[in-house]
KETORMAR-687550 format. One record per residue (C-alpha): residue in three letters; x, y, z. Coordinates in steps of 0.05 Angstrom, whole numbers, padded with zeros to 5 digits, always signed. Example, Ala and Ser with C-alpha at 12.3 -4.5 7.8 and 13.67 -1.06 7.14 Angstrom:
! residues 2
ALA+00246-00090+00156;SER+00273-00021+00143;
***
This chain:
! residues 171
MET-00415+00087-00591;GLU-00470+00115-00546;ALA-00478+00048-00512;LEU-00403+00049-00499;ARG-00405+00119-00469;ALA-00465+00101-00426;ALA-00430+00039-00399;VAL-00365+00077-00386;ASP-00401+00133-00350;ALA-00444+00087-00306;PRO-00429+00107-00234;GLU-00443+00038-00205;ALA-00386+00005-00243;GLU-00334-00023-00195;LEU-00272-00064-00208;VAL-00284-00135-00188;PRO-00229-00187-00192;GLU-00243-00237-00247;GLU-00232-00311-00249;PRO-00164-00329-00279;ALA-00165-00322-00354;ALA-00170-00384-00397;ALA-00102-00372-00427;GLU-00070-00382-00358;GLN-00095-00454-00354;PRO-00056-00511-00383;ALA-00075-00528-00455;GLN-00109-00594-00435;GLU-00153-00559-00384;GLN-00173-00506-00436;GLU-00195-00559-00486;GLN-00239-00591-00433;ALA-00268-00527-00405;PRO-00340-00517-00424;LYS-00352-00459-00471;THR-00405-00409-00455;ARG-00434-00413-00525;THR-00465-00345-00523;GLY-00456-00339-00598;ARG-00415-00276-00588;VAL-00350-00253-00617;GLY-00291-00276-00575;ILE-00243-00224-00548;VAL-00169-00235-00535;LEU-00127-00182-00502;VAL-00053-00191-00517;SER-00002-00152-00476;HIS+00072-00158-00461;SER+00051-00160-00388;LYS+00004-00209-00355;ALA-00015-00158-00302;VAL-00032-00105-00354;ALA-00075-00153-00395;GLU-00112-00178-00333;SER-00123-00107-00307;VAL-00150-00082-00374;ALA-00196-00142-00378;ALA-00221-00129-00307;LEU-00234-00056-00322;ALA-00270-00071-00387;GLY-00313-00122-00352;ALA-00330-00075-00296;LEU-00348-00019-00344;ILE-00398-00059-00383;GLY-00439-00065-00320;SER-00496-00115-00317;VAL-00491-00137-00390;GLU-00474-00211-00397;PRO-00399-00212-00410;ALA-00368-00228-00477;PRO-00323-00289-00483;LEU-00257-00258-00462;ALA-00187-00285-00450;VAL-00119-00253-00439;ALA-00051-00272-00466;GLY-00003-00232-00425;GLY+00071-00240-00420;THR+00109-00305-00430;PRO+00092-00374-00404;ASP+00144-00367-00349;GLY+00113-00302-00324;GLY+00163-00255-00358;ILE+00152-00194-00401;GLY+00141-00209-00474;THR+00093-00244-00520;SER+00078-00317-00531;ALA+00048-00349-00593;GLU+00028-00408-00548;LEU-00012-00364-00500;ILE-00044-00324-00556;THR-00066-00387-00593;ALA-00094-00419-00529;ALA-00131-00355-00511;ALA-00162-00348-00581;ARG-00184-00421-00583;SER-00215-00415-00513;VAL-00261-00357-00534;ASP-00278-00381-00604;GLU-00353-00391-00611;GLY-00352-00395-00687;VAL-00371-00323-00702;GLY-00301-00292-00701;VAL-00247-00273-00651;ALA-00223-00201-00643;VAL-00150-00199-00621;LEU-00128-00132-00590;CYS-00053-00123-00580;ASP-00017-00072-00538;MET+00042-00058-00585;GLY+00101-00080-00626;SER+00118-00154-00622;ALA+00048-00172-00598;VAL+00021-00147-00665;LEU+00077-00181-00703;THR+00064-00247-00666;VAL-00011-00246-00680;ASN+00000-00228-00753;ALA+00049-00285-00760;LEU-00001-00334-00729;LEU-00055-00309-00777;GLY-00007-00315-00836;GLU+00012-00388-00824;GLU-00018-00442-00867;PRO-00059-00468-00835;SER-00071-00409-00789;GLN-00058-00424-00716;LEU-00116-00379-00696;PRO-00190-00396-00704;GLU-00224-00381-00770;GLY-00250-00310-00769;ALA-00196-00285-00722;ARG-00177-00212-00736;VAL-00127-00163-00708;VAL-00161-00101-00678;ASP-00129-00034-00693;ALA-00145+00008-00632;PRO-00112+00035-00569;PHE-00107-00020-00517;LEU-00151+00006-00461;GLU-00203+00044-00500;GLY-00206-00011-00553;ALA-00214-00065-00500;VAL-00275-00030-00470;ALA-00305-00016-00539;ILE-00298-00087-00566;THR-00317-00121-00502;LEU-00381-00081-00496;THR-00399-00089-00570;SER-00389-00164-00567;ALA-00428-00169-00501;ILE-00489-00134-00530;GLY-00488-00182-00589;GLY-00450-00144-00643;ASP-00421-00186-00699;LEU-00348-00184-00718;ASP-00356-00125-00765;ALA-00391-00085-00710;VAL-00336-00103-00660;LEU-00283-00080-00709;ALA-00323-00016-00723;ALA-00327-00002-00648;ALA-00251-00009-00644;GLU-00244+00041-00701;ASP-00289+00090-00663;ALA-00246+00081-00601;ARG-00183+00093-00642;CYS-00211+00158-00669;TYR-00242+00183-00603;ARG-00210+00250-00583;LYS-00199+00266-00510;ARG-00202+00341-00518;
***
């Protein structure tokens, strides 16, 4: 948690626009896109809003500073740009960041959680092996899991960082 606090408190962190997330690309392009193969836990941010998911991803990326970024994708909104959740976007995002060591899927609320749990419960699962739902507040959790993955934490460490973020008191 100290590494997270140090990264969040770093004064040089600035918001920098990111490249479009992998989940925004058509499925064929995603399958052909080269993976970074950092051996890190993949991170998927699922929100009912594409703008919210992208903004949280940009903030988390900016706050980790000079650390090499974790494999991160967003699944925000519906394929037509509306508000909601999409199993198709979530699945594509999870597959795009899967490097074989687990994928942490952080949802904003309600139907996003239900959709991810449904995808995990299907036989066979539509999400990569080792995909797990993260139980944490969306913004704080995104920063915690992104940083923990970026510094090389395994899936258990990423989930523990999310737990810390969920329990962090602001007063």
